[in-house]
LUMMAR-664922 format. One line per 3 residues: number of its first residue (from 1); their letters; for each residue x, y, z of C-alpha. Coordinates in nm, 2 decimals, padded with zeros to 4 digits. Layout:
LUMMAR-664922
NUM	A	X/Y/Z  ...
end
This chain:
LUMMAR-664922
1	MAA	-04.59/10.32/-01.08  -04.60/10.58/-00.82  -04.36/10.88/-00.83
4	PRV	-04.10/10.84/-00.59  -04.10/11.11/-00.33  -03.78/11.32/-00.21
7	SFV	-03.79/11.58/00.07  -03.61/11.88/00.03  -03.41/12.10/00.27
10	SLG	-03.24/12.40/00.15  -03.02/12.62/00.40  -02.79/12.89/00.38
13	CPK	-02.76/13.19/00.11  -02.94/13.28/-00.18  -02.67/13.10/-00.39
16	ALV	-02.74/12.80/-00.24  -03.11/12.82/-00.27  -03.02/12.89/-00.66
19	DSE	-02.84/12.52/-00.65  -03.14/12.39/-00.44  -03.38/12.52/-00.75
22	RIV	-03.14/12.35/-01.00  -03.15/11.99/-00.80  -03.52/12.03/-00.74
25	TRL	-03.55/12.11/-01.14  -03.37/11.80/-01.24  -03.55/11.60/-00.99
28	RAE	-03.89/11.71/-01.12  -03.77/11.66/-01.48  -03.70/11.28/-01.40
31	GYE	-04.03/11.24/-01.21  -03.99/11.27/-00.85  -04.22/11.42/-00.65
34	ITR	-04.10/11.70/-00.41  -04.24/11.68/-00.07  -04.19/11.90/00.28
37	KHD	-04.22/11.63/00.50  -03.96/11.38/00.59  -04.20/11.13/00.71
40	GAD	-04.35/10.93/00.42  -04.10/11.04/00.16  -03.88/10.77/-00.01
43	LVV	-03.53/11.01/00.05  -03.41/11.33/00.20  -03.20/11.57/00.04
46	VNT	-03.03/11.83/00.26  -02.82/12.13/00.10  -02.60/12.24/00.36
49	CGF	-02.43/12.55/00.44  -02.08/12.53/00.59  -01.95/12.91/00.61
52	LDS	-01.96/12.99/00.99  -01.98/12.73/01.29  -02.31/12.83/01.36
55	ARD	-02.42/12.74/01.01  -02.24/12.41/01.04  -02.45/12.33/01.34
58	ESL	-02.79/12.42/01.20  -02.68/12.18/00.89  -02.55/11.89/01.12
61	GAI	-02.88/11.94/01.30  -03.10/11.94/00.99  -02.91/11.59/00.87
64	GQA	-02.97/11.45/01.22  -03.36/11.54/01.20  -03.38/11.41/00.86
67	LAE	-03.21/11.07/00.96  -03.42/11.06/01.27  -03.74/11.12/01.07
70	NGK	-03.69/10.93/00.72  -03.34/10.73/00.77  -03.23/10.76/00.41
73	VIV	-03.05/11.10/00.36  -02.81/11.26/00.06  -02.59/11.54/00.16
76	TGC	-02.50/11.83/-00.06  -02.36/12.19/-00.06  -02.11/12.35/00.13
79	LGA	-02.06/12.16/00.41  -02.01/11.86/00.18  -01.69/12.00/00.08
82	EPD	-01.58/11.82/00.42  -01.77/11.50/00.41  -01.52/11.38/00.75
85	VIR	-01.69/11.65/00.95  -02.03/11.49/00.81  -01.99/11.15/00.86
88	KTH	-01.81/11.19/01.17  -02.15/11.29/01.37  -02.38/11.13/01.10
91	PNV	-02.20/10.81/00.96  -02.54/10.64/00.84  -02.59/10.94/00.58
94	LAV	-02.62/10.73/00.21  -02.39/11.00/00.05  -02.19/11.31/00.05
97	TGP	-02.14/11.55/-00.23  -01.99/11.91/-00.23  -02.13/12.23/-00.36
100	QAY	-02.26/12.25/-00.72  -02.23/11.88/-00.76  -02.56/11.86/-00.97
103	ESV	-02.46/11.55/-01.13  -02.30/11.39/-00.82  -02.64/11.43/-00.61
106	MAA	-02.84/11.30/-00.91  -02.64/10.98/-00.92  -02.68/10.95/-00.55
109	VHE	-03.03/10.97/-00.57  -03.07/10.74/-00.89  -02.89/10.49/-00.68
112	AVP	-03.09/10.52/-00.37  -03.47/10.55/-00.52  -03.45/10.49/-00.93
115	PAH	-03.67/10.75/-01.13  -04.05/10.60/-01.19  -04.01/10.68/-01.58
118	DPK	-03.78/10.84/-01.88  -03.70/11.15/-01.80  -03.73/11.22/-02.19
121	FDL	-04.08/11.25/-02.17  -04.14/11.44/-01.86  -04.22/11.84/-01.90
124	LPP	-04.12/12.14/-01.68  -04.19/12.52/-01.72  -03.93/12.67/-01.95
127	QGV	-03.84/12.88/-01.64  -03.74/12.58/-01.43  -03.89/12.49/-01.09
130	KLT	-03.81/12.78/-00.83  -03.84/12.79/-00.46  -03.93/13.15/-00.42
133	PRH	-04.28/13.28/-00.46  -04.38/13.31/-00.84  -04.32/13.70/-00.82
136	YAY	-03.98/13.71/-00.76  -03.67/13.50/-00.83  -03.27/13.50/-00.78
139	LKI	-03.06/13.48/-01.11  -02.71/13.37/-01.01  -02.42/13.50/-01.28
142	SEG	-02.12/13.29/-01.18  -01.99/13.05/-00.93  -01.73/13.04/-00.65
145	CSN	-01.49/13.40/-00.57  -01.11/13.46/-00.65  -01.08/13.69/-00.38
148	RCS	-00.88/13.58/-00.06  -01.07/13.79/00.25  -00.90/13.62/00.53
151	FCI	-01.24/13.52/00.73  -01.38/13.33/00.45  -01.35/12.99/00.31
154	IPA	-01.58/13.03/00.02  -01.33/13.00/-00.23  -01.21/12.66/-00.08
157	LRG	-01.56/12.55/-00.08  -01.69/12.66/-00.42  -01.36/12.74/-00.61
160	DLV	-01.27/13.03/-00.78  -01.49/13.28/-00.99  -01.65/13.12/-01.31
163	SRS	-01.85/13.30/-01.47  -02.15/13.22/-01.70  -02.17/13.40/-02.05
166	AAD	-02.38/13.69/-02.10  -02.64/13.48/-02.35  -02.67/13.23/-02.10
169	VLR	-02.77/13.47/-01.79  -03.00/13.66/-02.04  -03.16/13.37/-02.16
172	EAE	-03.28/13.26/-01.82  -03.35/13.61/-01.70  -03.61/13.64/-02.02
175	KLA	-03.75/13.31/-01.93  -03.80/13.41/-01.58  -03.98/13.74/-01.69
178	AAG	-04.20/13.54/-01.96  -04.28/13.30/-01.65  -04.47/13.63/-01.49
181	VKE	-04.15/13.68/-01.26  -04.19/14.07/-01.15  -03.84/14.13/-01.00
184	ILV	-03.49/13.95/-01.04  -03.21/13.96/-00.77  -02.91/13.90/-00.94
187	ISQ	-02.63/13.73/-00.70  -02.32/13.57/-00.70  -02.02/13.59/-00.45
190	DTS	-01.85/13.90/-00.60  -02.11/14.05/-00.87  -01.90/14.35/-00.99
193	AYG	-01.60/14.06/-01.06  -01.84/13.95/-01.31  -01.65/13.81/-01.65
196	IDL	-01.34/13.93/-01.54  -01.25/13.53/-01.57  -01.39/13.51/-01.92
199	KYQ	-01.20/13.84/-02.04  -01.53/13.99/-02.07  -01.55/13.74/-02.36
202	TSL	-01.88/13.84/-02.60  -02.18/13.62/-02.68  -02.49/13.66/-02.91
205	WRD	-02.79/13.78/-02.76  -03.07/13.83/-02.98  -02.93/14.02/-03.28
208	REV	-02.61/14.15/-03.09  -02.29/14.06/-02.92  -02.30/14.12/-02.56
211	RAK	-01.99/14.14/-02.31  -01.96/13.94/-01.98  -01.92/14.26/-01.81
214	FID	-02.10/14.42/-01.51  -02.24/14.69/-01.65  -02.31/14.54/-02.01
217	LAR	-02.52/14.30/-01.81  -02.69/14.55/-01.61  -02.78/14.73/-01.92
220	ELG	-02.93/14.43/-02.10  -03.13/14.31/-01.80  -03.28/14.68/-01.77
223	ELG	-03.44/14.61/-02.07  -03.67/14.35/-01.96  -03.92/14.57/-01.81
226	IWI	-03.90/14.42/-01.44  -03.73/14.50/-01.14  -03.36/14.42/-01.12
229	RLH	-03.23/14.45/-00.79  -02.83/14.38/-00.75  -02.63/14.20/-00.45
232	YVY	-02.33/14.13/-00.34  -02.17/14.42/-00.55  -01.80/14.46/-00.41
235	PYP	-01.68/14.86/-00.43  -01.47/14.86/-00.74  -01.42/15.17/-00.93
238	HVD	-01.63/15.06/-01.21  -01.95/15.01/-01.01  -01.98/15.38/-01.03
241	EVI	-02.08/15.32/-01.42  -02.42/15.13/-01.32  -02.55/15.42/-01.11
244	PLM	-02.67/15.61/-01.43  -02.86/15.31/-01.50  -03.05/15.34/-01.16
247	AEG	-03.10/15.72/-01.19  -03.28/15.66/-01.56  -03.48/15.40/-01.38
250	RIL	-03.34/15.09/-01.57  -03.28/14.91/-01.28  -03.38/14.94/-00.92
253	PYL	-03.15/15.19/-00.72  -03.05/14.97/-00.50  -02.70/14.85/-00.41
256	DIP	-02.60/14.57/-00.19  -02.23/14.61/-00.08  -02.09/14.41/00.19
259	FQH	-01.82/14.65/00.33  -01.77/14.47/00.65  -01.60/14.75/00.84
262	ASP	-01.48/15.10/00.81  -01.12/15.11/00.98  -00.85/15.07/00.71
265	SVL	-00.63/14.87/00.94  -00.91/14.62/01.00  -01.03/14.59/00.66
268	KNM	-00.64/14.54/00.58  -00.66/14.24/00.79  -00.93/14.13/00.66
271	RRP	-00.77/14.12/00.29  -01.09/14.31/00.14  -01.08/14.37/-00.21
274	AHQ	-01.12/14.74/-00.29  -01.09/14.83/00.06  -00.85/15.12/-00.02
277	EKT	-01.14/15.31/-00.22  -01.23/15.62/-00.04  -01.59/15.48/00.01
280	LER	-01.76/15.77/00.17  -01.67/16.02/-00.11  -01.80/15.78/-00.35
283	IKR	-02.15/15.72/-00.16  -02.18/16.12/-00.19  -02.11/16.08/-00.54
286	WRD	-02.34/15.81/-00.63  -02.62/16.01/-00.46  -02.54/16.34/-00.61
289	ICP	-02.63/16.12/-00.96  -02.90/15.90/-00.83  -03.07/16.10/-00.53
292	DLA	-03.30/15.83/-00.40  -03.02/15.54/-00.41  -03.08/15.26/-00.14
295	IRS	-02.77/15.11/00.00  -02.77/14.81/00.25  -02.45/14.62/00.36
298	TFI	-02.30/14.37/00.62  -02.03/14.44/00.90  -01.83/14.25/01.12
301	AGF	-01.82/14.32/01.49  -01.52/14.21/01.69  -01.29/14.08/01.43
304	PGE	-00.92/13.98/01.59  -00.73/14.28/01.67  -01.02/14.53/01.65
307	SED	-00.97/14.81/01.90  -01.22/15.02/02.06  -01.08/15.31/01.86
310	EFQ	-01.13/15.11/01.52  -01.47/15.00/01.65  -01.56/15.38/01.69
313	QLL	-01.45/15.44/01.33  -01.73/15.19/01.24  -01.97/15.39/01.41
316	DWL	-01.83/15.74/01.32  -01.84/15.61/00.94  -02.21/15.50/01.00
319	DEA	-02.32/15.84/01.10  -02.16/15.99/00.81  -02.27/15.74/00.51
322	RID	-02.61/15.71/00.66  -02.69/15.40/00.48  -03.02/15.28/00.45
325	RAG	-02.99/14.88/00.55  -02.72/14.76/00.75  -02.68/14.41/00.93
328	CFK	-02.41/14.32/01.18  -02.25/13.97/01.28  -02.04/13.87/01.53
331	YEP	-01.71/13.76/01.44  -01.68/13.37/01.46  -01.36/13.19/01.40
334	VKG	-01.41/12.95/01.10  -01.18/12.63/01.07  -00.96/12.70/00.78
337	ARS	-00.99/13.08/00.77  -00.65/13.26/00.74  -00.79/13.50/01.01
340	NDL	-00.73/13.23/01.26  -00.37/13.27/01.22  -00.28/13.60/01.16
343	GLE	-00.14/13.63/01.53  -00.41/13.87/01.59  -00.57/13.92/01.97
346	AVP	-00.92/13.76/02.00  -01.18/14.00/02.09  -01.35/13.87/02.41
349	EEL	-01.74/13.75/02.36  -01.89/13.99/02.61  -01.67/14.25/02.40
352	KEA	-01.80/14.16/02.07  -02.19/14.17/02.20  -02.16/14.49/02.35
355	RWN	-02.00/14.63/02.02  -02.28/14.44/01.82  -02.56/14.60/02.03
358	RFM	-02.38/14.95/01.99  -02.40/14.90/01.62  -02.76/14.78/01.57
361	ARQ	-02.85/15.07/01.82  -02.68/15.32/01.60  -02.81/15.21/01.29
364	QQI	-03.16/15.18/01.43  -03.14/15.51/01.50  -03.04/15.61/01.13
367	SAQ	-03.28/15.36/00.99  -03.57/15.52/01.19  -03.47/15.87/01.06
370	LLK	-03.42/15.76/00.68  -03.77/15.60/00.69  -03.96/15.92/00.87
373	KKV	-03.83/16.12/00.56  -04.04/15.88/00.31  -04.36/15.98/00.52
376	GKR	-04.59/16.16/00.25  -04.46/15.99/-00.05  -04.61/15.77/-00.30
379	LPV	-04.44/15.45/-00.35  -04.43/15.17/-00.56  -04.50/14.86/-00.40
382	IID	-04.44/14.48/-00.48  -04.70/14.26/-00.25  -04.53/13.96/-00.10
385	ATQ	-04.82/13.86/00.13  -05.21/13.92/00.16  -05.48/13.88/00.42
388	GNT	-05.80/14.01/00.37  -05.79/14.41/00.29  -05.44/14.42/00.43
391	ATG	-05.10/14.32/00.26  -04.73/14.31/00.30  -04.52/14.44/00.07
394	RSK	-04.15/14.61/-00.03  -04.05/14.92/-00.19  -03.76/14.96/-00.42
397	YDA	-03.55/15.02/-00.16  -03.60/14.67/00.02  -03.51/14.35/-00.09
400	PEI	-03.70/14.00/00.04  -03.63/13.89/00.37  -03.33/14.07/00.46
403	DGV	-03.46/14.44/00.46  -03.76/14.62/00.60  -04.13/14.58/00.45
406	VHV	-04.44/14.80/00.36  -04.73/14.72/00.58  -05.03/14.83/00.34
409	NSR	-05.42/14.92/00.37  -05.63/14.86/00.04  -06.02/14.91/-00.02
412	RPL	-05.96/14.60/-00.23  -05.81/14.25/-00.19  -05.48/14.28/-00.35
415	RVG	-05.27/13.97/-00.47  -04.94/13.85/-00.45  -04.72/14.01/-00.69
418	DIV	-04.90/14.35/-00.75  -04.68/14.63/-00.79  -04.92/14.89/-00.67
421	TVK	-04.88/15.27/-00.55  -04.88/15.33/-00.20  -04.90/15.65/-00.01
424	IEA	-04.68/15.63/00.31  -04.86/15.73/00.62  -04.61/15.63/00.92
427	SDA	-04.28/15.44/00.96  -04.11/15.30/01.26  -03.75/15.15/01.30
430	YDL	-03.73/14.94/00.99  -04.10/14.93/00.81  -04.31/15.18/00.65
433	HGT	-04.71/15.18/00.68  -04.93/15.30/00.42  -05.25/15.30/00.20
436	AV	-05.26/15.16/-00.14  -05.39/15.47/-00.38
end
């Protein structure tokens, strides 16, 4: 009997990508073949995003395309937490499940297209099926979030923080490293809150007990001998403890911290955790300990009630903080978010656009100045793509798909996944250019 074919669409953030990997792993374990084309597949599964209205529109569009090209569609993911929204637009979908509902997705798949054979006899690689290139992988250490930021509906979609045990996380990381993964990107909704819900409970890893705590997990991951990159780290005071590990080269000197703004009043309206921490002082302290630390962040322009003075505070903060990478989003009202009910005046769309442009122009200047300082240095670069004797890769200071790249010339063809030393010869606003040595 031929293996049934499932076309899979994964939308949204890296946390959703990990959910997709788990579902695809289950599908492959039960003998389903995964294809990229809807036409000719027995079924389509769409893992949706529902965080912003624009993401909802993209998800609904993907569902519509799958229905048009195939007709048999199962929907899961964050938008699946609001089935009425999906069925109102697309009443013919076969099933709708919420985020992290792996069993419900598989039950719906079984009902629509039964597996070809007994899953007990199927074989899988120990690390499971990954949707990223072979040389890097996302490692999700917890689900959900216990913060209540006023612009965010993630807790309503994914629930409160639920951390995995340290041993469970480390076992997965070890399997990834054994499979040849060169870089692990640690993700969650709030990485630095890891283990709070478990009261930092210990679990047995190898021959010792390891606490489910941010610093302990980072220290253990640093023993794997591969690149470890930390994402979505809220700036709680205990984050300071991880900086010495970066200075020692145990984990990458890279922190992804979603600051979102710099004005105390805007941050208060956003209900941001740790918003009262003196971030500029702490960034200076971090750089004193680890001078080559790279910081990336995201910000929101045009949050309700944001005044010109408050936005200027953000630009001034950027000038002083001089963070390496920054993305900016124009505020979008999200159905169900508390920011809609704060009684704050909405910022006009044209003013949001103008502030976004000002932010990006300011950060582009900072980025260009910081990258220019790397010209003449020799940096380790992990190769993501190759074409003849040219390649594209990333330094320790760049995460895949969201940061800049290093354009590499080489006398010999390089392979994807290689980590090579590159002499940096030029820079532009976001990228570096150099030659492998």
